[in-house]
N, C-alpha and C positions, 0 to 999 in steps of 0.2 A: 643610418636609420635606426631609430630607437623604438623598440616594441614595448608597449606598456604591459604591466602585469594584468592578468585576467583572472577573475574569480567567478565561480558558479555556485548557485544555491541549489542543493540537491534534495532539500526536504528531509535532512537527516533527523530533525526533531520528530517529524511525523513517523519516520521509520522506527526510530528508537522507542517512541510511544507505543507503536504497534507491538514491538518486541516485548516491552514491559507488560503490555496487556496480555499477551500470550503467556508470559511467564507467570503472571498473577492468576490467569485462568487455570493453569496447571495446579495451583494451590487451593482451589475451591474445595469445600467440604465434600467429602464423598468421592473425590477423584482418587483413583488407584493407579491408573496407567495413563501415559501421555503418548499419543501417536504423533511422532515428529515428522512423518512423511509429508503432511499437508504444509507444515511450517517450512520445511526444507524446500519444497516445490515453490512456495510463494517467495522465499528468499532468493532462489535461483532466478525466478522470473523478474524480480526487482533488480537484481544484479545485472541481468541481461539487458533490460531496458535502460538502466543507468549507463552501462558500457556502450550500448548503441548510441545513446544520446551524446555521450562524451566523444565518441568517434566522429559523429556528424559535426559536432561543434568544433572539434579540433581540425576537421577538414575545411570548415569555413574559415577558421583562423589561418590554417596553412595556405589555402588558396589566396586569401587576402595578403598574407605575408609574401607569398611568391609573386603576386602581382605588384605589390609595393616594392619588392626588391628589384623586379624587372624595370620598374619606373626609375628607381634609384640608379640601377646600372646604366640605363639609357641617359639619365641626366649626367652621371659621372663621365660617360663617354663624350657627351656633348661639351662638358666643361674641359675635358682633356683636349678635345679637338680645338676649342677656343684658345687654350693655352698654346697649342702647337701652331695655330694660325697666327697668333700674336707674336710668337717667337719668329716664325718665318717672315711675317710682315716686318718685324724689326730688323731682321737680317737684310731683307730686300730694301728697306729704307736706307740702311747703312750703305749697301752696295750702290744704290741709286745716288746717294750723296757723293760717293767716291767718283762715280761717272760724271756727275755734275761738276765736281771740282776739277776733274781732268779736262772737261769741256772748257771751263773757264781758263785753265792754264793754256790750252791750245789757242784759244782766242787771244789770250795775253801774249802768246808767242807770235801772233800775226796770222794764224790760220783764219781763213774766211769762214763765215757761218755756213756757207753752202759747200764747204770742202768735204771730201769723202770722210776724212777723219772725224770732223765735227758731226756730220750727218750720222755716221756709225754710232757715235756716242749718244746722239739724240734718240736713235732707234732703241738702243739698249735702255736708256732712261725711260722711254715710253713704255717698253715692255715691263720694266719693274713697276712703273706707276700703275699699269693695268693689273699686275699681280697683287699689288698692295690694295688696290680698290676692290678687287674681287674678294680678297681676304677680309677686308673690312666689312663688306656686305655679308659675307658668310658668318663672320663673328657676330654681327648684329642679329642675323637670323637665328643663330644658335642661342644666343643670349635671350632672344625673344621667346624661343621655345621653352627654355629653362624657366623663365619667369612665368609663362602661361601655365606650365605644368605645375609649378609650385602653387599658383593661384587656384587651379582646379583641385589640387590635392587638399588645400585648405578648405575649399567649399565642400567636397565630398568626404574627405578623411576616410578612406576605405578601411583602415584598421579599426576606427571607431565604429563604423557601420558593421564590420564583421563581428566585433565584440557584441554589439547589440543583437545581431542575428544569432550568435552563439548563445547569448544569455536567453534569448527567446526559446531556442531549442531546449536548453536545459530546464527552463521554467515549465515548458510544455511537458517535458518528460516527468518533471517533479509533480505537476498536476495530474498527469496520467497515473503515476505511481500512487499518489494520494487517493485518486479515485478508485484504483484497484483495491487499496487497503480498506477504504470505506465500504466498497462493495463486498469485500471478503468479510469484513467485520459484521456487516448487515446479514450476510449469509450465515455467518457463525451464530449470530443472535437468533435468526429465524430458526436455524436447526436446533439451537438450545431451547427456544420457546416451544418448538414442535415436540422435542423430547420431553420437556416439562409437562406439556399438554397431555402427551401420551401417558406419562407417569400419573398425572392427576386422574385421567380416565381409568387407568388400571386401579388406582387407589379407590376411586368411586365404585368401580365394579366390585372390588374386594369388600368395601364397606356395605354395599347393598347385599352381597352374598352373606356377609356376617350377620346383617340385620335379619335376613331371611332365616338363617340358621337359628338366631335367637328367638325369632317369632315362632318358628317350628317347635323349638324347645318349650316355649311358653304354652303352645297348644298341647304338647305332650304332657306338660306339667298339669294343665287343667284337666286333661283326660285322666291322668294318674290320680289327681285329687278327687275327681268325681268317682273314679273306680274305688278309691279308698273309702269314700263316703258311702258308696253303695254297699261295700263289704261290711263297713261298720253298722249300717242300717240292717243288713241281713243278719249280722251277728247279734244285733240287739233283738231283732225279731225272734231269732232262734233262742236267745236267752229268755225272752218273754214267754216264748212257747214252752221252753223247758221249765220255767217257773210254773206255768199253768199245769203242765203235766204233773209236776211235783205236787202242786196243790191238790190236783184230782187224786193222785195216788194217796196223798195224805188223808184226804176225805174218805176215800175208800177204806183205807187202813183204819181210820177212826170209826167208820161205820162197822167194819168187821169187828173191831174191838167191842163196840157196843152190842153187836149181835152176839158176840161171844158171851158177854155178860148176861144178856137176856137168856141165852141158851142155858147158861149155868143156873140162872134163877129158876128156869122151868124145870130143869133136872132136880133141883133142890125141893121144889114144891111137890114133885111127884114122889119123892122119897118120903116127904112128910106125910103124904096121904096114905102111903102103903103101911106106914107104921100104924 
């Protein structure tokens, strides 16, 4: 019996693509550390499913091989039995031919056909004839079984069927593994998007906080500017008030000076009158 070579597709390209994707993910901008525990767990799960599928597929092939071998062993036994029967039948035919020759000799020597010697030979010839007939029937039966078994094998071809079943098992495992990889990739993307969303929300909060700080500083600046303006106005008023006081003081001083002059004139007039 010849067993054909069997090959299985395990989706290695999909697995390799996933490994490359994981490798590239680790090189993204901003990445500092890579946690390999998730990747190791996923790889272990894939290896376990692959090994389980291979074990199941090989059992299918092994069972089919064992069944096919059992059929081959049975056919070989039947063929060997046919050869044995043919050999025995040939020997029985030869022996029967010798008995028939002896019978002819006895008849040629004058023995009667109903004599004990001739009848004894006839009985032996009859026994050999029955043995040969039974052997021929059994040979025909065995040959018929062998032919029918070969026909049934050609119809069903258990090894081909087993290979198809094994391929189906491996393909199903490959699809399951690919599905797991897709689900894992989707989960990774979802987690990444959630992380990016969280970062965006944090950035938005920081932006709003900064804007609030800037707005507060603007208000403080406006208040400072108003306070400065009020101070300047007050200083101006004080300056104006100071100028007014100075003017009043100067007027008083001028008046006093005039009054002093008048007083001097009055004093001079009095002197003149006394003279």
